[in-house]
N, C-alpha and C positions, 0 to 999 in steps of 0.2 A: 504493499499500499504506499502511495506517495506520502513523503513527509514523516513516515513512521520511525525512521532511523535518525531523524534530526530532532533531538530532544531539548536543544537550547532555543528558547523563543526568539532571542535576538538574531539568531542565524537564519531562522525560517523566513525572515523578510529579505534575505539575501539570495534565496533560491532564484535561479534564472536559467535560461537556455544555455547550451554549450556555446552557441554563436555569440550571445551577449557576454559571456565570460571571456571568450577568446578576444573580443574587442578590447578588453582591458590590458592586453599584452602589447607592448609597444615595439615597433621595429628597432632592431639593434640591441635589444635588452637580453639579459642573461636569465635563463629559466631553468630551474631545478625541478625535475620531474621524478615522481615515484617510479619504481619498476626494477625488477631483478629477475633475469632469466625468464621473461615472459610472464611473470606473476605480479599482480598488484600495481600495474601501471595504469595511468588514466587513459580512457578509451575515447571519450567524447570530445573533450576540449581540444586535444591535439588534432583530431580530424576536422573539427570546426576551424581551427587555426590554420591548417593547411589549405582549406577552401578560401579563407581570407587572404592568405599569402598569394595563392594563384590569381585571385582577382586583382590584387594590388600589382602583381607583376604584369597582368594583362593590360592594366591601365598605365604601365610604364613607370610604377613607383617601386623603389627598392624596398625589400623586406626580408631580412634574414636574422636569425637568432643564434645565440650561443646556448647549447643545450647540455645540461649535466644530468646524469641519472645515477642509479646504483650500479647497474651492469646493463646487459641487453634488455630490450623491451619487446614490443610487438609491432605488427604492421601498421596498427592504427596510430602509432607514435612515430618511431624511427622511419618506418616505410613511407608513411603519408607525408611527413615533413621533408624527407629527402626527395621524394618524387616531386614535391612543389618547389624544390630548390630553396627550402626555407631554413637550412642549417648552415651556418657559417663555420661553426666550431663545435666539436663534440668531445665529451670525455665521460667516463673513463674506459668504456668498452662498447664495442659494436659488433653485432652479428647479422644485421640486416643487409640483404644482398644489394638493394638499391644504394644505400649509404655506402656500402663497401666499394661499389664502383665509382662513386663520386670521390671518395677518399683516394682511391688508387689513380684516379685521373687528375688529382690535384685540385678538385673543385670544392672540397670540404676539408678544413683543417681538423686533425684528429690527435688527441693527446691520450696515448695508451698508458694507463697507470696501474701500479699495484692497487688493489681495491681497498686494502686497509689504510692507505695513505690519503684517500680523497677527503674524507671528513676533516682529518687534522689539517690538511692544506687549505681547505676552505676556511676553517677557523683562524689559521695563521695569516690569512689575507693574500696568500700567494696566488690565488686564482681570481682575485678581483671581487667586486660586490656581486650579490645575487639579488636581482630585481624581484622575481616572481617565483613562487613554488606552486607547482600543480601536483596535488597529492590525492591519491585514491585512498579512501578510508571505508571501513565497514559501517561506521556510524558515528554520530556526534552525541556525547553524553550531556545531561542537564547542566554540568559545571563547565562545559566547553572543551573538556578533554576529548581526544579522538580515539576511537577504536581502530587499531591498524587493520590492514587488509592481509593479503596472502604473501606479502613481502615486507621487510622493513628497510633493508638497504640503507640509503643515506637520508631517509625521510626526516628523521629527528633533526639533522643538521639543516636540511633545506627549510623546515619550518622555523627553526630558531634564527637563521641567518637571513632569510628573504624579508624584504620590505613589505610585500603583500603576499597573501596566500589565497589560492583558489582550491577548493575542495570538491572532489568528485565522490559522492556517497553512493556506493555500489551495492544495490540489493541483491545481486547475484552472489556475492560473497556470504558464506555461511555465518549466521549470527553466533554459532558455537565457536568461532574463532576467538571471541572475547575471552581473555584470560590466558591465552596461549603465549602471548608476547612478553618480552622482558626488555624494557627500554631503560637503559642505564644512562643516568644523568651525572655521573661522577667524574667524567672526563674534564680535563683542564689543559691549558697551555703551560709550557715550561715558563718559569721555574716552579709552578704550582701543581704539577702533576703528582698524583698519588697512586700507589698500587691499585690494580683492579682486583676486587675482593672475590674472584671466582676461582674456587679451588677444585671443583668437580664439574664435568660437563653439563650435569643437570642442575647446577645451582642457579637460583634466581636472585639477581642482585639489584634489580631495578623495579620498574612499574609496568603495569599491564597496558598503559595508555600513553599517547603523545600529549605533551603539554602544548597548548596553543592559545595565544592571546586572541580572543574573539575580535578585537578591534583591528587585527591584521587581516582578518578574513574579508575579502572583497566580493567573493562569489561562492555560491554552493550550487553544484550541478548534480542532479539525481540521475543515476544510470542503472541499467540492469543488463550488463554485458559480461560474458565469460572471459577469463584469462586465456591467453594463447597457449593452450596445452597441446603439444605436438606428440604424436605417437612415437614410441621407440621401436626400432627394428628388433625382431627376435634375435637373440644372441647367435651369431654364426659360429662356424667351426673354429675359425681363428680366435674369435672372442672367447669361446669356452676353453680353448687351449691356454690362452693367457691367464684366465681365471684359475685354471688348474695349476699353472706354474706358481701363481701367487699363493694359492692354498698350501701347496707343498712347502714353499718358503716359510709361510707362517708355522706349519707344523715343525719344520726344522728349527726355527728360532725358538719356539716353545720348549722343544726337547733340549736344546742347548742352554736354556735358562735365561735367554736374552729378551724374551717376551713372556708375560704372564699368560696362564691358560685362558683368561678372558680377553687376550690381546690388549691394546691400548686404544684410546679414542680414534675412531676412523674418520678420515676425511677423504671423500670421494669426489672427483670432478665430474662434470657433465658428460654424458655421452653413452653409447651402447656398451663400450668395453667396461666402463665403471659399473653399469647396471649388471653386466654379466658377473663381475666380481662379487657384487652384493648378493646376486642369486646364488652364486657358488657357496657363499657363507651360510646360506639357509641349510644346505646339506653338509656343512662342515662340522667339525668336532668342537667348535668354540661356542661357549655360552656366556650369558651375562655381559654382553658387549655394550659399549656405549659409542655414540658418534658425536664429534665435534667438527662441524663442516660448514660449508657455505650453502648448499642446496640439498633438499630432500627429494630424491628421485624414486622411481618405482621400486627398484631393488631394495632400497633401504626401508621403504614402507612394507615390502614383503618380509624382510628380515625382522621388522618389528612385530608383524602379525604372527611370525613363527614363534615368538617368545624369546628369541636369542638376542635381540637388541632391546635393552632395557629403556633407553632414552636416546633421543637425538636433538642436538642443538644446531640451528642453521639460521640463515637470514632470509630464506625464501623457499617456496615449493618450486619444483620443476617436474611436473608429473604429466604422464599420458592422459588423454581424456578418460580412459577407463579407470586409471588410478585416481584421478581427480574426483570422479563420480563416487568411487568407493570411499575415498577419505571424507567427502562432503556427507556421505550417507551415515557416517559413524564418527563424525568429527569429535563429538563429546567424549567418546571413549579414548581418543588419542590425545586429548587436550593437555592432560597432566604429564604426558611422556614426550610431547614435542614442545620445544622452545624456539621462538623466532626472535633474533637479537638484531641490533644495529650491526652493519658489516664492519664497523670499526672495532667491534668486540668480537664478532664471529671470526674475523680474520686477523686478530691482534697477534702480532709476532710473539710478544712475551707470553701471552696466554698459551698460544700453540706450543711453544718451547716447554713451558712448565708443565702442561698436561701430558706432553710426550705423544703427540698425535702421530698416527701412521698416515702419511700423505700419499694418495694414489691419483695420478693425473695423467691425461692423454698427451700426446705430442704429435707434431707433424713429422719431425725426423730427429735423429741424433747422430753425432759423429763417432768415430771409433775411439775417442777419448772420453766420451760421455757427456759432452756439451749438448744441450737440447734446444731445439727450435720449436716453439709452441705457436707462433703467430704469423710467420711470413712464408709465402711460397716464392721460391727462386731468390730468396734473400731480400726482396724489395717489395713484393705485392702482399700487402697485409690481408689476412684472412679473417681475423677477429680481434683479439686482444690477449694479454697476458692473464687477465682476470685475477683470481686469488691464488694461482698455482705458485707464484713466487713467494707469497706470503707464507704458505704452508711448506714448500720444498726446503727453503733455507732453514726453517726453524723446526722441522719435524724430527721425530725420534728416528723414523726411517722415511726416506723420500723415495718414491717409486714412480717411474714414468714408463708408460706402456703404449704400444701401438703394433698393429700387424707389421711384419718385416717388409711388406711390399704394398704398393697401392696401384690404382689404375689397371687391375687385372694382371699384376706382376711386372708392369712396364717401368715402375718406379721403385727404387729401393729406399726404405726409410732409414737404413743405416748407411751413411756416406762418409767419405774420407774426412771431409771438414764441412760442417754446416756454415753457409755464408751469413747466417743471422743467428744470434745466440740470445735466448731468453733466460736460460739457466746454465750458468758456468758449471764445468765438470765438478767443482768442489761442492755444488748443491745437489748433485745427482748420485745417489747411492745404489739404486737398483734400476736396471733396465730390463724390460720384459717385452718379448714378442712371442708369437705362437711357436717360434722355434725353440725358445728356451729363456732362461733367466740369467742375467750377469749381475753377480754381487760385486760391486766395485769398492766396497769399503776397505780402506787400508792398502789399496793397490797403487803402484806407480803408474804413470801414463803408459808406459810400454806394456805393463801387465794388464791395465785396463783395456787397452786396444785388443790384445790377444783374446781376453775373455769375451769382449763384446763381438768380435768377429766370429769367434767359435760358437758362442751360445745364442746369439741374437740375429745374426744376419741370415738372409735367405741363401740356400745352397747355390742358386744361380749366380749370386753376386759375390759369394765368399771367396772364390779364387782371386777375383780382381781386387778385393779389399786386402787380401793377404799379400798380393804382389805390391800393392801401394805401400803397405807397412813395411815390407822388406826394402823397397826403394827409399823410403823415409829414413830407415835406420842407416842406409849407406851415405845419405845426404844430410849430415849434421842433424841427426834425429833430435827433435825437441828444441832446435834452435830457430825455428820459424824461418827456414831458408826461403828467400823470396821466390826462387825458382819452384821449389816444391810447393809453396803456398799457391802460386798461380796455377800450378798443375792440379792442385786439389780442387780449386774452384772450377777449372775446366772439366775435371772428372765429374763434379757435381752437376755441371750443366748437362753433361751427357747422360748421367744417371737419371736425372728427372725429366729431361726432354725426350730422349730417344730410348732410354732403356737398353743401351747397347753395350753395357759394361758386364754383361753376363759372360760366363765362360763359354 
């Protein structure tokens, strides 16, 4: 029922259409929008804003914005604004295909950031002022506090920092979300920072609601629109093999006394491989597990249903339509076991290191010394962003990167002599996994790392070429970054990824 979720009388008078709300956003301004991995992003105002921008462009008037979010959003936001050529600058993460093309053509400036750093940098003033926040919420309480939606992301910071706030109250979001969130207001800038009092993954250290001065709210728009919940592919043979190698690694580490029988808090990146690992844990020997991660995916929800995952802390959902329907149908049963936090807490390096998280993230490619490229194709064409993988990998108890050993039907090797773009230096990468096997790189020299990666992770079609490259590298001032060898490595990479002709 219209208006039912707006319980503060003074804000009921500010209910308006998305078009009227969009008219309050001025050209050239900076807008902070909610949203993280397709959850909890505003759906109506960005679409109306894109229509307004197109009309202004048709009239010959310039109209572009600087857009900040939590991470990726949905086609109603990034896609619509990019199609309208309405985004001048974007941070901190993008996965929209229209925006990606504009970024790679140099038509949109893009700042790819570690997700834990966005809110602190906004508070430090390094990113400039924030003019407007457009935030999806589940409801407005009588005291003006806001019931968060299906993601938290940077919403707390956007609400606090923005000069004016536009709220989208989405009736589609389950009212049983109320009470699931933990919004921590104890952060501060140096020299006034204090320790974050989070000792266990399921600790609650904050409030269930966003604080918001009602006088800052200039518009309230009511919506009834679903999140962008995309289906996940069923785990393929390669994905199941990768999951199997990781399960065996966990068993080995427990047997050696390096991991407890309950493992340590799990962090799992977005994607089919990560889901396959979570589904593998359902049938594994580990019980009473916890998760401290960015997003809750289908596999983690299944692990929780099995009773083996006691609790999960994240900043957003990233579910398939089927899993979203299942969660919505039984949200109240999950509410005490799921916690959604601001991403500056879910991705906080100190908390990750203290809890001892096991970080599992995907990659585009890795080189034979263990450096990982998560973001760029051919070293220059950006595919998405680093997201939170760096926050977790550098600070994890164990950092794992995984991918099939080849792509494009075997035409491209994901293990290369030297990756031309590095997101994670080899010191931050402890374990590499492909369907071929697992390489444990802890405590190994560069030469030893190369041997283990080639032998355990590379595809047999490409292994002889990699071994030949390694042998030549040793003869040519191995480890000294010989300019000749470096140029040859990049030439080899070009052939690996363009023609796939490096096979034996």
